[in-house]
C-alpha positions in Angstrom: 38.1 -93.6 -12.2 38.1 -89.9 -11.0 36.6 -88.5 -13.6 33.5 -90.1 -12.8 33.6 -89.3 -8.7 34.0 -85.6 -11.0 31.2 -86.2 -13.1 29.0 -87.7 -10.2 30.0 -84.7 -7.8 29.2 -82.3 -10.5 25.5 -84.8 -11.7 25.0 -84.1 -7.4 25.8 -80.3 -7.6 22.8 -79.6 -10.2 20.8 -81.5 -9.0 21.0 -79.7 -5.8 21.1 -76.5 -8.3 17.8 -76.7 -9.6 16.2 -78.6 -5.4 16.8 -75.5 -3.9 15.6 -73.2 -6.9 12.2 -74.4 -6.7 12.2 -74.0 -3.3 13.0 -70.9 -2.7 10.4 -69.9 -5.0 8.2 -72.5 -3.2 8.4 -70.8 -0.1 9.0 -67.2 -1.6 5.4 -67.8 -3.5 4.0 -69.1 0.2 5.1 -66.0 1.8 3.2 -63.6 -0.9 0.5 -66.1 -0.5 0.5 -65.7 3.0 1.3 -61.8 3.2 -2.0 -61.3 0.6 -4.5 -63.7 3.2 -2.9 -61.1 6.4 -4.8 -57.7 4.4 -7.3 -59.6 3.1 -7.9 -60.6 7.3 -7.6 -56.7 7.7 -9.5 -55.8 4.6 -12.6 -58.0 6.4 -12.2 -56.9 10.0 -12.2 -53.4 8.7 -15.5 -54.7 6.6 -17.0 -56.3 9.9 -16.4 -52.7 11.2 -19.1 -50.4 8.8 -22.3 -52.0 9.8 -21.4 -50.8 14.1 -19.9 -47.3 12.6 -23.0 -47.1 10.3 -26.0 -47.3 12.9 -23.9 -45.0 15.8 -23.9 -42.7 13.1 -27.3 -43.2 11.8 -28.5 -42.4 15.3 -27.2 -39.0 14.5 -27.1 -37.8 11.0 -30.0 -39.7 9.9 -31.2 -37.1 6.8 -27.7 -38.4 5.9 -29.1 -41.4 4.0 -27.4 -40.8 1.0 -23.4 -41.2 3.0 -24.6 -44.6 5.0 -25.9 -46.2 1.5 -22.5 -44.8 -0.1 -20.3 -46.8 2.8 -23.0 -49.9 3.4 -22.9 -50.6 -0.6 -19.2 -50.0 -0.8 -18.6 -52.7 2.0 -20.5 -55.1 -0.2 -18.7 -54.5 -3.1 -15.0 -55.2 -0.8 -16.1 -58.1 0.7 -17.9 -59.2 -3.3 -14.7 -58.8 -4.7 -12.2 -62.3 -5.7 -9.8 -60.9 -7.4 -6.6 -58.7 -5.8 -7.7 -56.1 -8.3 -10.9 -55.7 -7.4 -10.1 -56.0 -3.4 -7.9 -53.1 -3.7 -10.3 -51.4 -6.2 -13.1 -51.1 -3.8 -10.8 -50.8 -0.3 -10.8 -47.3 -2.1 -13.8 -47.0 -2.7 -14.6 -47.5 1.2 -12.0 -45.5 1.6 -13.3 -43.0 -0.3 -16.6 -43.5 2.0 -15.9 -43.7 5.2 -14.1 -40.3 5.1 -17.0 -38.7 4.3 -18.7 -40.7 7.3 -15.8 -39.0 9.5 -16.3 -35.5 8.0 -20.2 -35.4 8.3 -19.2 -35.9 12.4 -17.7 -32.7 12.3 -21.4 -31.2 11.7 -22.7 -33.7 14.6 -20.7 -32.4 18.2 -22.5 -35.5 19.9 -21.7 -37.9 17.6 -17.6 -36.6 18.1 -18.0 -37.6 21.8 -19.4 -40.9 22.0 -18.4 -43.4 22.8 -19.2 -46.6 20.8 -18.3 -44.1 17.9 -14.7 -42.8 19.2 -14.2 -46.4 20.2 -15.0 -47.2 16.4 -13.1 -44.6 15.4 -10.2 -45.9 17.6 -10.5 -49.4 16.2 -10.8 -48.2 12.5 -7.1 -46.6 13.0 -6.0 -49.6 14.4 -6.8 -51.6 11.4 -5.4 -48.6 8.9 -1.8 -49.6 10.9 -2.2 -52.7 9.8 -3.8 -53.0 6.6 -0.4 -50.9 5.5 1.8 -52.8 7.3 0.4 -55.9 5.6 0.4 -53.7 2.7 4.3 -53.6 3.2 5.0 -56.7 3.4 3.5 -58.0 0.4 5.5 -55.6 -1.3 8.4 -57.0 0.4 7.8 -60.5 0.1 7.2 -59.1 -3.9 10.3 -57.5 -3.8 12.2 -61.3 -3.3 10.4 -63.1 -5.0 11.7 -60.3 -7.6 15.0 -60.4 -7.0 14.7 -64.1 -7.0 13.4 -64.3 -10.8 15.4 -61.6 -12.2 18.9 -62.4 -11.1 21.5 -64.3 -12.0 21.7 -68.0 -11.5 18.0 -67.3 -10.7 16.8 -65.9 -13.9 17.9 -69.1 -15.7 15.4 -71.0 -12.9 12.5 -68.9 -13.4 12.4 -69.3 -17.0 12.9 -73.4 -16.5 10.3 -73.2 -14.1 8.2 -70.3 -15.8 7.5 -67.4 -13.0 7.6 -64.2 -13.7 7.1 -60.4 -11.8 4.7 -60.1 -9.2 3.9 -56.6 -9.4 3.0 -54.6 -6.2 0.5 -53.3 -4.8 0.2 -49.3 -5.6 -1.5 -46.9 -3.9 -4.4 -45.7 -5.7 -2.6 -41.5 -7.5 -5.5 -39.7 -5.8 -4.6 -40.5 -2.5 -0.8 -39.5 -3.0 -2.1 -36.5 -4.1 -0.5 -34.0 -0.8 -3.8 -32.9 1.6 -4.7 -28.8 1.0 -4.3 -27.2 4.6 -5.9 -23.9 4.8 -5.6 -21.6 7.3 -8.9 -19.1 5.5 
């Protein structure tokens, strides 16, 4: 009779382990999905500011049509992307295009002093901070998930539930370059 109780307790413990690890995978996957959607929200906010920024700059830099076109096209590409890799690539293109607008502003002192431009620039800076935070949160969620997938005993349950490691969001190579500062 004691043996039956021991076996029953062992079966219950094993069942609890299966339930625990299944639920743990669900929670971590949901956290990853949530983090990714937060990145999407911030990218959308930034993309929604771009038309206002372009309109403000157009009034001062009428002959800089190519820069305006590249920013508008980059925004359109970002909004059209559905997959993570496509969004990352389009986001990087938009970021480069926005840099050219802010570089352009250096040539137009009236634009640099324009209240609307300054406000839009500040809003974009705030959104960039939130994007960076959302990316960090996403990568933290990936770390927790990957740790569960790779460590014992989670690795056994990961194989059982067909869970595989996920990729981190990485900074593109060109963004890693150290900016050149020239005092000449």
